[in-house]
Every structure is written in structure tokens, then in C-alpha cells.
N, C-alpha and C positions, 0 to 999 in steps of 0.2 A: 140634749139628747136628753133623755132624761129612761132611768132604769131603774130595777126593783134591786134589791140587796144579790137573791136567786140570781139576776137570770146576770150582773157583772160577776159575782161567785163562780159559775155558770162558765163561762164563758175564758175567765183567768184559771176556771184548774183549782180552787180553792175551794174552801167549805164557805159554809154559806149561819148563824147562829138565831138566835133570837129572835125576833116578826123578819122576816123576813120578805115582807113585802112590802118594806121601807121601800118610798122612791126619791129617789137622788134623781138632783140637775145636773151636778158640778161638783172639784174638785176644794177644799181647806186644809191650809192646815190646823190641828189640833185646836188654840189658840182661840183660832177666827170666825172656823166652821158654825153655820148656822142650823136647823137646823133639817132644811131643803141637802144640806152638801153632807159626802163621807170626805169626816177629818181621814188624815196622813198622818197613823202615831204606828212607821214602822221599827221602832223599837221603845224598850218604856221611860226613856226620857222622853219622850216623844209624847208617850202618852197618860207621862205623870200631869202633862196641863190641856187636855182634856176635858176639865171640871173650870179652864178659864173661857171655854167656848159654849156652846149650846147643839151641837151634836149629837145625833139620835145616832149612828152610826160612824163605823170606825175604820180602816181599815192597819190588820195589827197582824203578829205574829203567829205563829202555828197554837203555841201555848196558852196566851197568856188568857187571864184572867176580864175579862171581857166585863162580865157584869159589873165586877170590882171598881169599877169607871164611872158608872150611870149609863151606861147605852142600853137604847137598846134592843141591840141588833151587831152581830161586827162580820166581815168578810176575813181568816186567818189564815193566810198561808205560810206553807212554809220555808219560801224566801217573797218577803214582800216589795222588797225594792229590786227585786224580778219581775213582781206583778204589775208592778207602777209600769212597765214597758206597753202592757197590753191595756191597764188600767188606760193611763194616757193618753194612748189611739183613740179608748168607745170613746175619751171624754173630751173628742179631739175637734172645734167648729170648721175651725177655719180647714179647712182639708177637701171641705166642701167646693160643691166649683159646680156648674149646667155646664153640659156639652155642645160645642156651637164654638167658630169664629166671632171675635168680637168687630167689627164694621169696619176702625181704624187702622185692623194685625196688617202688614202685604205678606200676604203665602202664589210662592211662585206657582203657573198652574200646571210644574212639573215634577211638583211635595205632591207625598202622597201622609194621608191622616187617615187611623186607624178609628173605632169606633169607640165615641165617647169621649174621644178628642177634646178640652178646651185650649182654646187659646185665646189671649186678654193681648187686654187694649197698647196696642203700637208694639207687638209682636214681629219680628222678622224671620219665615222661614223661605228657605233657601232654594230655589232648582235643581231636583235629587234626592231634597233629605225627606228620611220617612219616617215619620213619628208612627207607634202600635198604638193598639186598643188601648182607652186609660188615663194618658199624655194631657196632664194638667198645666198652664205653660198659665204665669202668673204675667205684671203688665212689663213692658219690654225686654222682652225675653229674646237673643236671638240665634235661630242654626242655619249650619252654612253649612254649602252645596255637597253633598251627599253622603252627609251625614244621618248614619242610623242609630236609633232610638228605640229603645224596650218598651214593654208593657209597663204601666202605669208610675211614672215619674212623674216627677217632681219640680217643679224648674222655678223659686223662685227670684223674687223684682231682680230685672236685673243681669241675671244670668248666662251667660255669652260659649256658644258650644260653639267651636270652626269645623273646618271641611271636613271631611272627611272619617271625625272621628264615629266609632262603635263606640255605645254604650248598651247596658245591659237593663233586664228589668229591675223595677221597683229601685229606681236611680232617683232621686234625694241629692240639689244642690242650692243651698242658702242664697238670699240678697250678697249681688258683684260678680260669684263665682264665674271658675272664667277656664275652660278646660282648652286643649289645643291653641294657643295660641309658642309662638314662633320661644325660640330653643335659646340659647343668650350661647354664639357659640360666634365669633369673630376671633382672626388669627393675621399676624404683620408680616409682611415680603419677606424678614429677614428672623432666626430665632432675638426673642423677645425678652430684655428683664425676666417678666413670670415667665421663663420655662426657662429662665439658670438660675430663679432663686427656687425655682421649681426642681431641676436636677443637682445644684447644690447647696440649697437648702440656708438660704441665708445672701450668697453672693452675688450681686448682678451681675457685675465682669463691667468689661465698658457698656455705658447706658449712651443709644442715640435715639432720638424721637422718627418715631413710624407712625402713619397711620394705621387702622385697624380697615382688615373687610372684614363682610358678614358673612359666612355661612351660611346657609337661604335654606333652611326648614325640613324636605323632601314626606315626610314619613308622619306621620295621625299621631293617636292616641288611643288606644283599647284600653275599654270599664266593663268588670265581670258586671255580676249583680249584687241588686241586691247593698252602691255600694251608694255611699254619704259623702258627699264634701264639703264646708263648713264657709259660713260670707269672708267670700276674697279671697280664696284660697285658688290659686293659679297652678294648673296643669299642662307642660309646654309640652308641647309633640316632641315625635326624635326629627333626626336628622337626615338618615335617612326608615334604618326603619321603626320603627312604630316605640312609642313610650307604652305601657302596659301595667293595667290596678287591677292584679286582682280579684277574686267575688270576697262577698262583706266586707271590707278596706270601711276605715271611719275618719275622718277628715275633720278635727275640729278649723274653728277658723283664721289665716293667714297663714296656714303651708306652702308651699310654694314647694314645687316638683319638677326638675331639671328632666331636658330634653334624654333619652333613650330611657331611662331609671325604670326598671323592671321591679316588680313589690306585687306580694307575695297575697291572700288568701287571708281573709279575717284580723289585719294588719291595723291599730289603735295610732293616726297621728296626730299628739296633738298639736297646741298652740303654735304660730308662729317656728315652725320645725321648717328647716332648709335644706333637703335633698337636692348634692351638686347630680350631674347631668350623668351619666351609665354607669349608676347606682345598680347594686341588683338587691334585692332583702328579703328573706323568708319568706315564711308562715308564721302567723300570729304573733307578731313582734307589737315592740311599744313600742314610740319616742313620745319619749314627753317634753312637754313646753316649752321649745330654747332650741333644741338640739335639731343642732347640726352638725352634716353626715356631708365628707368631702365626697370628689369624685371618680368615681372605677372604682369603688371597694365593692365589697359583699360581707354581710349580713345575716347572718342565721334565723334558725325559727329559732322561736319563744325567746325575743333577747328582746329583753328589754334598756331603756336607757334614763334618766335619770333627768329632772332639768335641768336645760343649757351645758348639756354636754356635746360636746365639743369627737365625733367619728372620726381619726384621720388616717385610720386602715381595717383590716377585717379583724371581724369580731365574730367566734365562734361560735354556732348555735349555746343555746342556751346560760348568758351569760346578760349580767345584770351590773351593768356600766353606769360609771360617775364621772365628771369631773373634763378638764380640758391640759390632756390627751387625755382621752376617751378612757382609761382601767377601771380592771375589777369595782364593783360598790366600795367593798370588805376595805378591799387595801386602798381607794382614797378616802373612806374614812380614816383608817389606820392615819393614814398622813397627814390627814387635817388635826390629829388631835396630835400628831407631831406640831405643828407648823404653828399651834396654839404656846406649846415649851419650849420651842423658841426666846420667847423675849428673857424667860427667868433663865431660862438656862444663857444667855447671853448675861445676865443681872450671874451666876456663880462666877462666870467664866472669869468675873471682869472681877470680882468679889478674891478670887483665890490672885489673879492676879497680880491684885494690889498685894494680897500676903507673901508671895514672891518674893516680890521687889524690894519692900520691906525688911526684909528675911536678908539680900544682895546686902542690902544697905546697911541694917549693924554686923556683916561681917566685915 
């Protein structure tokens, strides 16, 4: 894909300056850019390395002194990193597919494929599944029976979509993502140690060996528009009601969303986050990497958790949380500072004890 500086700027709503007819074939970091590449110099410290490369043009901030960097032309954006979203989409050649069904794919006669759908090698589409127009399925994708998939989805290699799942438009799933696996729901014939520990906060009581009985997952998964799942992320279907994910949510790799979870709109779920069953999460929530969320809790709108936070109880809207158990971030930082002072405090106490002891001995 090739574009002129002007074409790129117009598409991004940015400003083209200098020689706007420079043709760009691809993108590069400033020090490695060749003459036909657009250098990504989003801030001054990046732009300072432009002289190490051979770029004629660069993406810069709105008031950048572009001529001082020896450039022939530039694209000036008020928020260059946001401009990167549109620019990377324009230059991404990996998303081009030819419509049609690969000969090795297995598509049930009762499945419905919309206009322009591309089905890759070894895909399996079961009875009653519907894939709307523009869908792109890479190799070895599985779509379960009666699943409904919206327009312009992009399912990477090995994605698995379970039966009766409902997915909106512009859905993206990275390799190995799974939607609609059974929930992790088991029960013992009599109250077990885990239940007693939960009630007593530590006391198992009298333990006895029991086998686990499986509670089957009869629900499904509903996913809104413009949602993205990272590689090997899993979203379990509900026990009776559906697991629900709102519009615009983005998931990193290796996230786990348990059965019956409800997530609002525009949430950001980072890598290795685990959300236990029946938890409710509001809108615009950000869960930092390795955050763990206990079951049956509520997280309000606009909550942010730092990395490795463990949420064990409800979190009001707007809170920034950190630690195990999760507390307000400023309080957690204060506690950490106090904890670091403990060795010195113990040393001071030991010195005082010695002084008191010597004083008693002298008496």
C-alpha cells in the first residue's frame, strides 16, 4: 500500500507540510527509516534521531520544527499517538483477504455466510451459524452452532467461538482466543472445606473427602460492537444467564473472564487478568496486568487497578486501586513506604531496649 503525504494527512485529519507529494510505502522508527518510509517521530526525543536515518518525511507533533530535522515534508498531528491508530490501519497489509471458502474448510449447509466473507483453511462452521458481511476467518477457526457473528469481524488462527454466542460488528480475536467455553462451576454433595473457609475466613472445620459434581453451562456469551480479544484469552459462557461484554472493550493476551460476568462499555482488560464468576464491572474500567477479581463483586465506572491488584470486595466508581487486598492507590503507596521503614524502626527499638537494659543494670 502506498500513499502520498497529503493522502495520509487528509485521512488522519492532520496537516501536511512541505513536499506533500512524497510517496510513502511503509513506516519505520526515525533512526532506521529509509527515503520511502514515514518516520514515526512522535515527540522531540524521537525526532532527535532522525539524522541517523534517511527519512524524507515524518509524523510529528503539531508545532514541531520539522525543517530543522532536514525533512522535505511532514505530517503534523495534535495527538500523534492517536494518529498512529488510523495510520497503522492504513498501512496494515495483513488484513487483506479474498472472499470465498477454502476447499479444506467444513461449512454446514445450514450455516449462513454474508457477502464478501473469507473462510480460511481447515475452518469449521456448524449448523445455524451466521457470519455477516465482510467477515475474515483465518486458518482453523471454529464457529459453533447457532452462533451469530456481526459484520467485518477478523478472527485470527485457531479462534474458537462456542454455540449460541452473539458477537457484534468489528470484532477482532487474536490467535487461540476462546469464547463460549463452559464455566468453572463445581459443587460437593455436602458443604465442603472451601465453603467453610469462605464463611469463616480461615477455618476449614472437619474435612471429609468429597467428589466434585459439575454444574453444566446452559447460558451463552453476548459481546457488543468493536470488541477485541487478545491471544489465548477466554470468555466463559454463563450457567443459566449469559456472560455479557459491552461495546468497545479491549482485552490483552491471556485474560480469563468467568461465567455470568457482566462487563460494561469501553473497558480495558490487560494481560493475565482473571475475573471470577458473576462479577459486575461498569463502564470505562481499566484492570492492570495480573489483576485478580473475586467472584460476585461489583466494580463501578471509571475504576483503575494497578498491576497485580487483587480485588476482594466492591469498588466504588472512580477509585484507583492497588495491592492485595486492593485499597486506594495513595493509601497503598503510603503503607509500602511505612513497610520499608520497619527494619530501621526495629533497629531503633532494639537500640532503645539495650539502653533501657543498661540503665536497669547500672541501678
